[in-house]
C-alpha positions as CSV (number, residue, x, y, z in Angstrom):
1,M,0.0,0.0,0.0
2,P,1.4,3.4,-0.9
3,T,2.7,5.7,1.9
4,Y,1.8,9.4,1.9
5,M,3.0,12.4,3.7
6,Y,0.2,14.9,4.2
7,K,0.0,18.6,5.6
8,A,-3.5,19.7,6.7
9,M,-5.2,22.4,8.8
10,T,-7.6,21.8,11.6
11,K,-10.7,24.0,12.2
12,S,-8.8,26.0,14.7
13,G,-6.1,26.9,12.0
14,Q,-3.5,24.6,13.4
15,I,-1.2,23.0,10.8
16,V,-0.6,19.2,11.2
17,K,1.7,16.8,9.4
18,N,1.7,13.0,9.4
19,R,2.7,10.0,7.4
20,V,0.0,7.4,6.6
21,E,-0.8,4.6,4.3
22,A,-3.7,4.7,1.9
23,N,-5.0,3.0,-1.2
24,S,-4.8,6.3,-3.2
25,R,-4.5,10.0,-3.0
26,Q,-8.3,10.4,-3.4
27,S,-9.1,8.0,-0.6
28,L,-6.6,9.9,1.7
29,I,-8.2,13.3,0.9
30,K,-11.7,11.7,1.7
31,M,-10.4,10.3,4.9
32,L,-8.9,13.7,6.0
33,K,-12.1,15.6,5.1
34,N,-14.1,13.0,7.1
35,N,-11.8,13.8,10.1
36,K,-12.5,17.5,9.7
37,L,-9.1,18.3,8.3
38,L,-8.4,20.6,5.3
39,P,-5.7,19.0,3.0
40,I,-3.0,21.5,2.2
41,S,-0.4,19.2,0.5
42,I,-0.1,15.5,-0.1
43,E,3.1,13.8,-1.4
44,Q,3.6,10.1,-2.0
45,L,6.8,8.7,-0.6
46,A,9.1,6.5,-2.6
47,Y,9.6,2.8,-1.9
48,R,12.7,3.2,0.3
49,S,13.6,-0.5,0.8
50,R,14.3,-1.0,-2.9
51,N,16.3,2.1,-3.1
52,A,18.2,1.5,0.0
53,Q,19.2,-1.9,-1.4
54,R,20.5,-0.1,-4.4
55,K,22.4,2.3,-2.3
56,R,24.1,-0.4,-0.2
57,K,25.3,-2.1,-3.4
58,K,26.7,1.2,-4.7
59,N,26.3,-0.2,-8.2
60,V,29.4,-2.4,-7.7
61,T,27.5,-5.3,-9.3
62,D,26.4,-3.1,-12.3
63,I,30.0,-1.9,-12.9
64,Q,31.4,-5.4,-12.7
65,E,28.9,-6.5,-15.2
66,I,29.9,-3.6,-17.5
67,M,33.5,-4.6,-17.1
68,K,32.7,-8.3,-18.0
69,N,31.0,-7.1,-21.2
70,V,33.9,-4.8,-21.9
71,N,36.4,-7.7,-21.4
72,T,34.3,-10.0,-23.5
73,T,34.0,-7.7,-26.5
74,Q,37.4,-6.2,-26.4
75,L,39.7,-9.1,-25.3
76,G,37.9,-12.1,-26.5
77,E,40.0,-15.2,-25.8
78,K,43.0,-13.1,-24.5
79,K,40.9,-12.3,-21.4
80,K,42.9,-14.6,-19.2
81,N,46.2,-13.3,-20.4
82,L,45.9,-9.6,-19.5
83,T,49.1,-7.6,-19.4
84,T,50.1,-5.6,-16.4
85,K,49.3,-2.4,-18.3
86,E,45.8,-3.7,-19.2
87,R,45.1,-4.8,-15.7
88,I,45.9,-1.3,-14.4
89,N,43.8,0.4,-17.0
90,L,40.8,-1.9,-16.2
91,Y,41.2,-1.2,-12.5
92,L,41.4,2.5,-13.1
93,A,38.4,2.4,-15.3
94,R,36.4,0.5,-12.6
95,T,37.3,2.9,-9.9
96,E,37.2,6.1,-11.9
97,R,36.0,9.1,-9.9
98,I,32.8,10.9,-11.0
99,T,33.7,14.6,-11.6
100,Q,31.7,17.7,-11.8
101,R,32.4,17.7,-15.5
102,D,30.6,14.4,-15.9
103,I,27.5,15.7,-14.3
104,V,27.6,18.9,-16.5
105,V,28.0,16.9,-19.7
106,F,25.1,14.5,-18.6
107,T,22.9,17.4,-17.8
108,Q,23.5,19.3,-21.0
109,N,23.0,16.2,-23.2
110,F,19.9,15.2,-21.2
111,Y,18.4,18.6,-21.7
112,L,19.1,18.5,-25.4
113,L,17.3,15.1,-25.7
114,K,14.3,16.2,-23.6
115,K,14.1,19.3,-25.8
116,A,13.9,16.9,-28.8
117,N,10.8,15.2,-27.1
118,F,12.7,12.1,-25.8
119,N,11.1,10.5,-22.9
120,N,13.1,9.9,-19.7
121,I,13.7,6.2,-20.4
122,H,14.8,6.7,-24.0
123,A,17.0,9.7,-23.0
124,L,18.7,7.9,-20.2
125,S,19.2,4.8,-22.3
126,T,20.9,6.9,-25.1
127,L,23.1,8.7,-22.5
128,I,24.2,5.5,-20.8
129,E,25.5,4.1,-24.2
130,S,27.7,7.3,-24.7
131,T,29.0,7.6,-21.1
132,E,32.7,6.7,-20.8
133,N,33.0,6.9,-17.1
134,L,32.0,3.4,-16.0
135,S,31.3,4.4,-12.4
136,F,28.9,7.2,-13.6
137,R,27.4,4.8,-16.1
138,G,26.5,2.5,-13.2
139,V,24.8,5.4,-11.4
140,L,22.7,6.3,-14.5
141,E,21.7,2.6,-15.0
142,D,20.4,2.7,-11.4
143,I,18.5,5.8,-12.1
144,L,17.1,4.2,-15.3
145,A,16.1,1.1,-13.4
146,G,14.1,3.4,-11.0
147,V,12.4,5.2,-13.8
148,E,11.4,2.0,-15.5
149,A,10.0,0.8,-12.2
150,G,7.8,3.9,-12.1
151,E,9.8,6.1,-9.7
152,S,10.8,9.6,-10.4
153,M,14.4,10.4,-11.2
154,Y,15.1,12.5,-8.2
155,T,14.1,9.7,-5.7
156,T,17.1,7.7,-7.0
157,M,19.4,10.7,-7.2
158,E,18.8,11.4,-3.5
159,Y,20.6,8.2,-2.7
160,Y,23.7,9.5,-4.5
161,S,23.9,12.9,-2.7
162,N,27.6,12.4,-2.6
163,I,27.6,12.7,-6.5
164,F,24.6,15.0,-7.3
165,P,24.6,18.4,-5.5
166,Y,21.6,19.0,-3.2
167,I,20.3,21.9,-5.1
168,Y,20.8,19.9,-8.4
169,I,18.6,17.1,-7.1
170,N,15.9,19.4,-6.0
171,M,15.9,21.3,-9.3
172,I,15.1,18.0,-11.0
173,K,12.5,17.3,-8.3
174,V,10.8,20.6,-8.9
175,G,10.7,19.9,-12.6
176,E,9.3,16.4,-12.3
177,L,6.7,17.5,-9.8
178,S,5.6,20.4,-11.9
179,G,5.8,18.8,-15.2
180,S,8.5,21.1,-16.4
181,L,11.6,18.8,-16.4
182,T,13.0,20.3,-19.6
183,N,13.0,23.8,-18.1
184,S,14.4,22.5,-14.8
185,L,17.2,20.9,-16.7
186,E,17.9,24.2,-18.4
187,Q,18.2,25.9,-15.0
188,A,20.4,23.0,-13.8
189,V,22.8,23.5,-16.7
190,K,23.0,27.2,-16.0
191,Y,23.5,26.5,-12.3
192,L,26.4,24.1,-12.9
193,D,28.0,26.5,-15.5
194,D,27.6,29.5,-13.1
195,T,29.0,27.5,-10.2
196,Q,32.0,26.3,-12.2
197,A,32.7,29.9,-13.5
198,M,32.5,31.3,-10.0
199,H,34.8,28.7,-8.6
200,R,37.3,29.4,-11.4
201,K,37.3,33.1,-10.7
202,L,37.7,32.5,-6.9
203,K,40.6,30.1,-7.5
204,A,42.3,32.6,-9.9
205,I,42.2,35.1,-7.1
206,L,42.8,33.2,-4.0
207,I,45.2,30.3,-4.8
208,P,48.2,32.6,-5.9
209,N,47.7,34.8,-2.8
210,I,47.2,31.8,-0.5
211,I,50.5,30.4,-1.7
212,Q,52.2,33.7,-1.1
213,F,50.7,34.0,2.3
214,V,51.8,30.4,3.3
215,L,55.3,31.0,2.1
216,L,55.5,34.3,4.1
217,I,54.4,32.5,7.2
218,V,56.9,29.8,6.7
219,M,59.8,32.3,6.1
220,L,58.6,34.3,9.2
221,F,58.7,31.2,11.4
222,V,62.0,29.9,10.0
223,G,63.7,33.2,10.2
224,T,62.6,33.8,13.7
225,L,63.7,30.4,14.9
226,I,66.9,30.1,12.9
227,A,68.2,33.4,11.7
228,I,67.4,35.5,14.9
229,P,69.1,33.1,17.3
230,A,72.2,33.1,15.0
231,I,72.2,37.0,15.1
232,Q,71.9,36.9,18.9
233,Q,74.9,34.6,19.3
234,V,77.0,37.0,17.1
235,F,76.1,39.9,19.4
236,E,76.9,37.8,22.5
237,E,80.2,36.6,21.2
238,L,81.4,40.1,20.3
239,G,80.0,41.6,23.5
240,T,78.1,44.4,21.8
241,Q,75.5,46.5,23.5
242,E,73.3,46.5,20.4
243,T,69.9,44.8,20.9
244,L,67.4,43.3,18.5
245,P,64.2,45.3,17.8
246,T,61.5,44.9,20.5
247,I,59.0,43.4,18.1
248,T,61.5,40.7,17.1
249,L,62.2,39.7,20.7
250,W,58.5,39.7,21.5
251,F,57.7,37.4,18.5
252,Q,60.7,35.1,19.3
253,G,59.4,34.7,22.8
254,F,55.9,34.1,21.6
255,L,57.1,31.3,19.3
256,N,59.3,29.7,22.0
257,G,56.3,29.6,24.4
258,L,54.1,28.3,21.6
259,I,56.6,25.4,20.9
260,K,57.1,24.6,24.6
261,Y,53.4,24.6,25.6
262,W,52.0,23.5,22.1
263,Y,49.3,21.4,23.8
264,L,47.6,24.3,25.2
265,P,46.7,26.3,22.1
266,T,46.1,23.0,20.3
267,T,43.6,21.8,22.9
268,S,42.0,25.2,23.0
269,I,41.6,25.4,19.2
270,F,40.2,21.8,19.2
271,I,37.7,22.6,21.9
272,V,36.5,25.8,20.2
273,I,36.1,24.1,16.8
274,A,34.2,21.2,18.4
275,G,32.0,23.6,20.3
276,I,31.1,25.5,17.2
277,L,30.4,22.3,15.2
278,F,28.3,21.0,18.0
279,Y,26.3,24.2,18.2
280,I,25.6,24.6,14.4
281,H,24.3,21.0,14.3
282,T,21.6,21.9,16.9
283,P,18.3,23.4,15.4
284,R,19.0,26.9,16.8
285,G,22.6,26.8,16.1
286,K,21.9,25.8,12.4
287,Y,19.4,28.6,12.0
288,N,21.8,31.2,13.4
289,F,24.6,29.9,11.3
290,H,22.4,30.1,8.2
291,Y,21.3,33.5,9.2
292,F,25.0,34.5,9.5
293,K,25.5,33.3,5.9
294,Y,23.0,35.8,4.7
295,K,24.6,38.6,6.8
296,M,28.2,37.8,6.6
297,P,30.6,40.4,5.0
298,I,31.4,40.3,1.3
299,F,29.5,37.1,0.4
300,G,26.2,37.4,2.5
301,E,24.3,39.5,0.0
302,L,25.3,37.2,-2.9
303,I,24.2,34.0,-1.1
304,F,20.8,35.5,-0.4
305,A,20.3,36.8,-3.8
306,I,21.1,33.4,-5.3
307,D,18.9,31.5,-3.1
308,F,16.0,33.9,-3.5
309,S,16.5,34.0,-7.4
310,R,16.5,30.2,-7.4
311,L,13.2,30.2,-5.4
312,M,11.6,32.7,-7.8
313,K,12.7,30.7,-10.9
314,A,11.2,27.5,-9.5
315,M,7.9,29.3,-8.6
316,L,7.8,30.8,-12.1
317,L,8.0,27.3,-13.6
318,N,5.2,26.1,-11.3
319,L,2.9,29.0,-12.0
320,K,3.4,28.7,-15.7
321,N,2.1,25.1,-15.4
322,G,-1.1,26.2,-13.8
323,M,-0.2,25.8,-10.1
324,R,-1.7,27.9,-7.4
325,I,0.6,30.2,-5.6
326,Q,0.4,28.1,-2.4
327,D,1.2,24.9,-4.3
328,A,3.9,26.6,-6.4
329,L,5.6,27.9,-3.3
330,D,5.3,24.7,-1.4
331,V,7.0,22.7,-4.2
332,S,9.6,25.3,-4.9
333,K,10.9,25.3,-1.4
334,N,12.8,22.1,-2.4
335,V,15.4,24.2,-4.2
336,V,16.4,26.0,-1.0
337,Q,18.5,24.5,1.8
338,N,18.9,27.6,4.0
339,Y,16.9,27.3,7.2
340,V,16.2,31.1,7.3
341,M,14.8,31.0,3.8
342,L,12.7,27.9,4.6
343,S,11.3,29.5,7.7
344,M,10.2,32.5,5.6
345,I,8.6,30.2,3.1
346,E,6.7,28.2,5.8
347,T,5.4,31.6,7.2
348,S,4.4,32.6,3.7
349,L,2.4,29.4,3.3
350,N,0.6,29.9,6.7
351,N,-0.1,33.5,5.7
352,I,-1.8,32.2,2.5
353,I,-4.0,29.9,4.5
354,T,-5.0,32.6,6.9
355,G,-5.6,35.1,4.0
356,S,-2.6,37.3,4.7
357,S,0.1,38.4,2.2
358,W,2.7,35.8,1.3
359,I,5.2,38.5,0.5
360,E,5.2,39.9,4.1
361,P,7.7,37.5,5.7
362,F,10.3,38.3,2.9
363,E,9.6,42.0,3.4
364,K,9.8,41.9,7.2
365,S,13.0,39.8,7.2
366,G,15.1,42.9,6.0
367,L,17.0,40.5,3.6
368,A,15.1,41.1,0.5
369,S,15.4,44.6,-1.2
370,S,12.5,46.9,-1.4
371,M,12.6,46.6,-5.3
372,I,12.1,42.9,-5.0
373,T,9.1,43.0,-2.7
374,E,7.5,45.9,-4.5
375,M,7.7,44.0,-7.9
376,L,6.0,41.0,-6.2
377,K,3.3,43.3,-4.8
378,I,2.6,44.9,-8.2
379,G,2.5,41.4,-9.7
380,M,-0.1,40.3,-7.2
381,Q,-2.2,43.2,-8.4
382,T,-1.7,42.7,-12.1
383,D,-0.1,39.5,-13.6
384,L,2.2,37.6,-11.1
385,T,3.7,35.3,-13.8
386,E,4.7,38.3,-16.1
387,M,6.0,40.3,-13.2
388,M,8.0,37.2,-11.8
389,E,9.6,36.9,-15.2
390,K,10.8,40.6,-15.0
391,L,11.9,40.0,-11.5
392,V,14.0,37.0,-12.4
393,E,15.7,39.0,-15.1
394,Y,16.3,41.8,-12.6
395,M,17.8,39.5,-10.1
396,E,20.1,37.9,-12.7
397,I,21.4,41.5,-13.4
398,D,21.6,42.1,-9.6
399,I,23.5,38.9,-8.9
400,D,26.1,39.8,-11.7
401,N,26.5,43.3,-10.2
402,I,27.1,41.9,-6.7
403,L,29.5,39.3,-8.1
404,N,31.5,42.0,-10.0
405,K,31.8,44.0,-6.8
406,I,33.0,40.9,-4.9
407,M,35.6,40.2,-7.6
408,K,36.9,43.8,-7.3
409,A,36.9,43.9,-3.5
410,L,38.3,40.5,-2.9
411,P,41.8,41.0,-4.4
412,Q,42.2,44.3,-2.4
413,I,41.3,42.4,0.9
414,V,43.7,39.5,0.1
415,Y,46.5,41.9,-0.9
416,A,46.0,43.8,2.3
417,I,46.3,40.7,4.4
418,V,49.4,39.5,2.5
419,G,50.8,43.0,2.8
420,A,50.4,43.1,6.5
421,V,52.1,39.8,6.9
422,L,54.9,41.0,4.6
423,I,55.4,44.2,6.7
424,F,55.5,42.0,9.8
425,F,58.1,39.8,8.3
426,V,60.3,42.7,7.4
427,L,60.2,44.1,10.9
428,V,60.7,40.8,12.7
429,V,63.3,39.2,10.4
430,L,64.7,41.5,7.8
431,V,65.5,44.4,10.0
432,P,67.9,42.4,12.3
433,C,69.6,41.0,9.1
434,I,70.0,44.4,7.7
435,Q,71.3,45.5,11.1
436,V,74.0,42.8,10.9
437,Y,74.8,43.6,7.3
438,M,75.4,47.3,8.0
439,G,77.8,46.3,10.7
440,N,77.1,49.2,13.2
441,F,77.1,46.7,16.1
442,L,80.9,46.5,15.6
443,F,81.4,50.0,16.8
444,S,79.7,49.3,20.2
445,A,81.6,45.9,20.5
446,Y,85.0,47.7,20.2
447,G,83.9,50.6,22.4
448,V,83.9,53.2,19.6
């Protein structure tokens, strides 16, 4: 008997959720109404046992079968006499890592096939034949088996969350639930491309500067622990009255204490990190951590803009397919992972049920700009779908502008940090070296 997760409202306005078994969706709706409950949403749960079995296998059997076929077709009778090189190649092929590029290529090709009116089974079968990564081919065959058994693609993808990103899976989920899988795939392709482009930009800025920063730290520590004691020894042997700079002596003492009592800072750091991790895994801590993501310097505004834009795009797809605002918002929340945004969505859904404005929670949060909320209000008074199309275009431009600002400010911040470390290195290590090179301490040593 199918299992359903329902959300309903009592006569007093209280929202209740529960998981029940029923013969069909219609019979469950009838049962809820007989119990004086107003159904809000009903979702059929997937058959977990079959999927769980697939997850435990991790497609090892599928990949081995593929390798047997490969061996049979390519090696024939020479299968038993594999060379060392062939054995290594086969092992590497069997354990090949699934990369982000594999997912991007799959999504692009799947989108093109769906655009050409391929059904899911035909499209997946075609892509499996052209997939060279044997590990990824096994995953796709698992997804195909689920689709052939009557399941949605996203239900199988959820068991491969280590391969498919959370947002990606929920984009597919929204597309399948709303009947707009082709449009969701288009969004998924753009999401993957934008993510890769952003990562490339950040790496181009951060990696060279991080390398410089690490090298400066190493030089600072090595210079303080090796060069400075050598200079002090020279001063002592010659009996000069010259002394090293105060900042050099302070930092040397600090490092010596750090080395002697290394267990104290190590334990303190471990306790602090463990405390933070424990806190952010509590419901309140996770909410506060997600709120910090939206308010953090530099990246906070961008993170909120991306999440809200993704929510609006999903809602737009659902509205175009004839969904009510309440249902469109309820389905679209799957593309959001941030607890703060999810709480605003839940408040919006409750407002719709009680007859209040669903835009109000976003407006009161102080995170959404007045332009965004005003465009939504105008859309409610005119044509919401048309206004949301304009809103999505506006937010795309806004995200690009925020990203450009970050890319301009980030190098300056990184350069400032590296520059501060460089100045400190000069004062602590290079100034004593220059002092020795100039030789002024010799006058003091000989009483001149």
